[in-house]
C-alpha positions, 0 to 999 in steps of 0.5 A: 513490541508488537508488530502492529503498534511498531507499524502504527508508530512508524505510519505516525512518523511518516505522516509527521514527516509529510506534515512538516514538508508541507508546512515548514517552507511556509512557516520558515518564509521560503520563498518570500524573496521570489515574485512567485514563491511557489512556481513549478520546476518549469517556469523556473527552467524557463526563467533560467534558460532565458537569463542564459541564452535570450534567443533559445527557441523551444524545440517542442510546443504543448499539444494543449495549452490550458486557459488559465494557471488554475486549469493547469494546477487542477489538471495536474492535481487530477493527474496526480490524484489518478496516479495515486489511486492506480498505485493504491489499487495495485498495492491493496490488490497485492496485498489482498492476494498475498492475505488470501494466499496465507489463509489458503496455505498457498505460496505465501505460507501456511496459516498457522493453526493448521497441523503439519500434514493436515488437510485445510478442511480437517483443521482441528477448529471445523472438526466436531467436538475438537478441542482447541489445540487437541490433535484430531485423534485426541479430540474425537475425530469424526470427519475421515481421520483416525478415530477411537476405533482406529478404523479409517472413514470411507 
């Protein structure tokens, strides 16, 4: 199986799993028995604590109290989007650097078209008259390698 097709298949499966996680709770009616079926974990914890200990006093108070639940949800969504953007930037930067190192023959691995021991500027496809797959000596190397006369260019 081709690596690209395998990666695409995994991506499709992951997208389907995410869609199922979003749609199944709505389709199966999970949370219908609750007053607020999709309340956050903070609200659930507050309700559970007040049921267990009605006289409970919180240790801290929030630094900023949004005027409504909608504003609070919007701020949470904005925070999540900013976090996702930072992560996407980091992973994209890392992947780009790794691809650049591969192309340059750095620590990530030498490019497959480079001959062992060859200088990057003396790759067969960059030499005049070079034939695909032929070593520079057989392709009429005139870029400083051993040519037909056997003398080195200076």
